[in-house]
C-alpha positions in Angstrom: 59.5 83.6 137.5 59.4 79.8 138.0 62.8 79.5 136.3 64.3 82.2 138.5 62.9 80.5 141.6 64.5 77.2 140.5 67.9 78.9 139.9 67.8 80.6 143.3 67.0 77.3 145.0 69.9 75.6 143.3 72.3 78.4 144.5 71.0 77.9 148.0 72.1 74.3 148.1 75.5 74.5 146.4 78.3 74.6 148.9 81.1 75.5 146.4 80.4 78.6 144.3 83.0 77.4 141.8 80.4 74.8 140.7 77.8 77.5 139.8 76.9 78.1 136.2 77.6 81.6 134.7 74.0 82.6 135.1 73.9 81.5 138.7 77.2 83.3 139.5 75.9 86.5 138.0 73.1 86.6 140.6 75.4 86.2 143.6 76.1 89.9 144.2 72.4 90.8 144.1 71.4 87.9 146.3 74.2 88.7 148.7 73.0 92.3 149.1 69.4 91.1 149.6 70.6 88.5 152.1 72.4 91.2 154.1 69.4 93.5 154.1 67.2 90.5 155.2 69.6 89.7 158.0 69.6 93.4 159.2 65.7 93.5 159.2 65.6 90.2 161.0 67.9 91.5 163.7 66.0 94.7 164.1 62.6 92.9 164.3 63.9 90.4 166.8 65.4 93.3 168.9 62.1 95.2 168.9 60.3 92.1 170.3 63.1 91.4 172.8 63.1 94.9 174.2 59.3 95.2 174.3 58.8 97.7 171.4 56.6 95.1 169.8 54.1 93.3 172.0 53.7 89.5 172.4 50.2 88.1 172.9 49.6 85.5 175.5 46.7 83.0 174.9 44.8 81.4 177.8 45.8 77.9 176.7 49.2 76.2 175.9 50.7 77.2 172.5 52.9 74.7 170.6 54.9 76.2 167.8 56.0 74.0 164.8 58.5 75.8 162.6 61.8 75.5 160.8 64.9 77.4 160.0 64.9 76.7 156.2 62.3 77.0 153.4 60.1 74.0 152.4 60.2 70.2 152.8 60.8 70.1 156.6 57.6 68.2 157.5 55.8 71.0 159.4 52.3 70.1 158.2 52.6 66.3 159.0 54.0 67.2 162.5 51.0 69.6 163.0 48.7 66.8 162.1 50.6 64.4 164.4 50.3 66.8 167.3 46.6 67.4 166.7 46.0 63.6 166.9 48.1 63.4 170.1 46.2 66.2 171.8 42.8 64.8 170.6 43.8 61.4 172.0 44.3 63.1 175.4 40.9 64.7 175.1 42.4 68.1 174.4 40.7 69.9 171.5 43.4 71.7 169.5 43.1 74.8 167.4 45.5 74.9 164.5 46.6 78.4 163.4 47.9 78.7 159.9 48.5 81.4 157.3 46.9 79.2 154.6 49.9 79.7 152.4 49.6 79.9 148.6 46.8 77.6 147.3 45.7 76.5 150.7 46.7 72.9 149.9 48.0 72.2 153.5 44.7 73.5 155.0 42.6 71.3 152.8 44.7 68.3 153.6 44.5 68.9 157.4 40.8 69.4 157.2 40.4 66.0 155.4 42.7 64.2 157.8 41.2 65.6 160.9 37.6 65.4 159.8 36.6 63.0 162.6 38.7 64.7 165.3 37.8 67.6 167.7 40.3 69.9 165.9 39.6 73.3 164.6 41.6 75.2 161.9 42.0 79.0 161.9 43.4 80.6 158.8 44.7 84.1 158.8 47.9 86.2 158.8 47.1 87.7 162.2 47.3 84.6 164.4 46.4 86.3 167.6 43.2 87.8 166.2 42.3 84.5 164.6 42.8 82.7 167.9 40.8 85.3 169.8 37.8 84.9 167.5 37.8 81.0 167.8 38.2 81.2 171.6 35.3 83.7 171.8 33.2 81.4 169.6 34.0 78.0 171.2 35.3 78.8 174.6 38.5 77.3 176.1 39.8 75.2 179.0 43.4 75.2 180.1 44.5 71.6 180.6 47.2 72.8 183.0 44.4 73.8 185.4 43.3 70.2 185.2 46.8 69.1 186.0 47.3 71.4 189.0 43.8 70.8 190.5 43.2 67.2 190.0 45.9 64.7 189.1 45.0 62.5 186.1 42.3 65.0 185.3 39.5 63.4 187.3 37.7 66.7 187.9 34.3 66.0 186.2 33.8 69.7 185.4 37.1 70.1 183.6 36.7 66.6 182.0 33.4 67.6 180.5 35.0 70.8 179.1 37.7 68.7 177.4 35.0 66.6 175.7 32.8 69.6 174.9 35.1 70.8 172.1 36.3 73.8 174.0 39.8 74.8 172.8 42.4 73.3 175.1 45.6 74.0 173.1 46.9 75.9 170.1 49.2 74.6 167.4 51.0 77.4 165.6 51.8 76.2 162.1 55.0 77.7 160.7 55.4 79.6 163.9 59.2 79.8 164.6 59.4 83.3 163.0 56.0 84.4 164.2 57.1 86.2 167.4 53.9 88.1 168.1 52.4 85.1 170.0 54.1 83.6 173.1 54.5 79.9 173.0 55.0 77.2 175.7 56.7 74.8 173.4 59.0 75.3 170.4 59.4 72.5 167.9 61.8 73.0 165.0 61.7 70.7 162.0 64.9 69.9 160.1 65.0 68.3 156.6 67.6 65.6 157.1 68.2 65.3 153.3 69.4 68.9 153.0 69.5 70.5 156.5 71.1 73.9 156.1 72.1 74.2 152.4 74.9 76.8 151.9 74.2 78.1 155.4 73.4 81.6 154.1 70.3 83.7 154.9 67.5 84.2 152.4 67.6 84.7 149.5 71.3 83.8 149.0 70.7 80.6 151.0 67.7 78.7 152.5 68.0 80.0 156.1 65.2 82.0 157.5 67.2 82.6 160.6 70.8 81.9 161.7 71.4 78.5 163.1 71.9 79.9 166.6 68.1 80.3 166.6 68.0 76.7 167.6 68.7 77.9 171.1 65.1 78.9 171.3 63.9 75.4 170.5 62.7 72.8 173.0 62.5 69.9 170.6 64.2 69.4 167.2 62.9 66.8 164.8 65.1 65.5 162.0 62.6 64.6 159.2 63.2 62.1 156.4 65.7 60.4 158.7 65.0 57.0 157.0 66.5 58.3 153.8 69.9 59.4 155.0 72.9 57.6 156.4 73.6 57.0 160.1 76.7 59.1 159.8 74.8 62.1 158.4 72.2 61.7 161.2 75.0 61.8 163.8 76.6 64.9 162.1 73.3 66.8 162.2 72.6 65.8 165.8 76.2 66.8 166.9 75.9 70.2 165.2 72.6 70.9 166.9 73.9 69.8 170.3 76.9 72.1 169.9 74.4 75.0 169.7 72.1 73.7 172.5 73.2 70.7 174.6 69.9 70.2 176.3 67.9 70.0 173.0 65.6 67.0 172.8 66.1 65.4 169.3 63.7 63.0 167.6 63.8 61.4 164.1 60.8 61.0 161.8 59.8 59.7 158.4 56.9 59.8 156.1 55.4 56.3 156.0 53.3 55.6 152.8 49.9 54.3 153.8 47.8 53.8 150.7 46.9 55.4 147.3 43.7 56.8 146.0 42.7 57.6 142.4 42.1 61.2 141.3 38.4 61.5 140.9 37.7 58.9 143.6 39.0 60.2 146.9 37.2 57.4 148.8 39.1 54.6 147.0 41.9 53.1 149.1 44.3 51.4 146.7 47.1 49.2 148.3 50.7 50.3 147.8 51.3 47.2 145.8 49.5 48.9 142.9 52.8 50.6 141.9 54.9 47.5 142.3 56.5 46.6 138.9 54.8 49.6 137.3 56.4 52.4 135.4 55.8 55.5 137.5 56.1 59.2 136.7 56.3 61.2 140.0 54.9 64.7 139.6 55.3 67.1 142.5 55.4 70.7 143.5 56.6 70.4 147.1 59.6 71.4 149.1 61.3 68.0 149.2 60.7 66.2 145.9 63.7 63.9 146.5 62.0 62.5 149.6 58.8 61.8 147.6 60.7 60.1 144.8 62.8 58.0 147.1 59.7 56.9 149.0 58.1 55.7 145.7 61.3 53.9 144.7 61.0 51.8 147.9 57.6 50.5 146.8 59.2 48.4 144.1 58.2 50.1 140.7 59.9 48.9 137.6 61.0 52.4 136.7 60.6 55.9 138.3 60.8 59.1 136.4 60.0 62.6 137.7 58.8 66.0 136.9 59.5 68.6 139.7 57.9 72.0 140.0 58.6 74.7 142.6 57.1 74.4 146.0 53.4 75.4 146.1 53.3 75.7 142.3 49.7 75.6 141.0 49.5 73.4 137.9 48.4 75.2 134.8 47.2 74.0 131.4 50.7 74.2 130.0 52.0 72.0 132.9 49.4 69.4 132.0 50.6 69.4 128.4 54.2 69.0 129.6 53.2 66.1 131.8 51.3 64.5 128.9 54.3 64.9 126.6 56.5 63.2 129.2 54.0 60.4 129.6 53.8 59.8 125.8 57.6 59.7 125.8 57.7 57.1 128.5 54.9 55.1 126.9 57.1 54.8 123.8 60.0 53.4 125.9 58.3 51.2 128.5 55.5 48.7 128.8 53.1 48.7 130.6 51.5 52.2 130.3 53.0 54.6 132.9 51.2 55.6 136.0 51.3 59.2 137.4 51.7 59.5 141.2 51.3 62.9 143.0 51.4 63.9 146.6 48.4 64.8 148.6 49.5 68.4 148.7 49.6 68.5 144.9 46.1 66.9 144.8 44.6 69.3 147.3 46.0 72.4 145.6 43.8 71.7 142.5 42.1 68.3 142.2 40.2 69.3 139.1 43.2 70.1 136.8 44.6 66.6 137.4 41.5 65.2 135.8 42.8 66.4 132.4 45.2 63.5 132.5 42.3 61.2 132.0 44.1 59.0 129.5 46.4 57.8 132.2 45.9 56.4 135.7 46.7 59.2 138.2 47.2 58.1 141.8 47.7 60.1 145.0 50.2 58.8 147.6 48.9 59.2 151.2 51.6 59.1 153.9 51.7 59.9 157.6 54.4 61.0 159.9 56.0 58.4 162.1 58.6 58.8 164.8 61.5 56.4 164.2 62.7 54.7 167.4 66.3 55.9 167.7 68.7 56.2 170.7 65.9 55.7 173.1 63.7 58.3 171.5 60.3 56.8 170.6 56.8 57.9 169.9 55.9 57.2 173.5 58.8 59.2 174.8 57.9 62.1 172.5 54.3 62.1 173.8 55.6 62.0 177.4 57.9 64.9 176.8 55.1 66.8 175.2 53.0 66.4 178.3 55.9 67.3 180.6 56.9 70.4 178.8 53.2 71.6 178.7 52.8 70.6 182.4 49.8 68.4 181.4 49.5 65.2 183.5 
């Protein structure tokens, strides 16, 4: 199954079918049929919501949706965390609604990063029901009431609610295709390294919706913008503006902060620890290239990699494969190689990585940063967020 997923992923990002291998080419008819069926079901589902056959739930607080048009590696989870911090800084207690996909790695990472913040995380496929249960338990306060009644939120009654932990906003993780909840702000994340692939719908291509779905977005964020050329950035921006001229576009990157050692999560190791080292990058994420390129910028002597499918849970056989690769590198290089994984890989199963005890295994911690570009800055993003949510 893992091999098949990898083959399908490769097909999705090949522009010219003439470059496909015979095995890949043999899958095209089946994938094309499946893609057509998916497109039809998507159209019908969207029509049912559009004409009111399926109901949309309205929550009593602002809802911010963070989603994407393609699978994996778009920076949704870092953006969700970034928004949670922004709202908490404005004394708005956010509720994050997520499916808790696969091994729940993203949920565990969010819980750790937001431990000291007044954020709550609700996990469940039925987002409306999950939100209702949290609102019933903790209560809510709509920050827009604060904005309309007292400028700058000086109403002491409302202000005390904001500080009480009552839910003031909802962040819908992976929400672009979750149409059963109405949203006040739609943010779409775009992987700048490989934005649209072959431009086909799943499973023939990486698109979860046609590109025209960008018309629903209020803000588009080009992620990993630091790893691509200025011309490619302009091309992505121009294509999105052709679809929606008024779209607000921002650019982000994952900024490495520090490392910690597996088995000692409280250790904060400086990034210089991998400088001049021989590094093996091991990851099971949507954009392994971005992770590897970020490591290369930290100045290691050599960088090798082992990539697994997104959300893959490491098994004993994978650990043996990693050990074999490390032994191979140890025979070629001096000093002894260091393993570096992402936080998502660590949170998926911290224990299994302990089986690499003969080697140093480090976890790279990074955070999303908005890159100042064409007048778009972190401050302007926060200001736009407040304006679109009508929160003063």
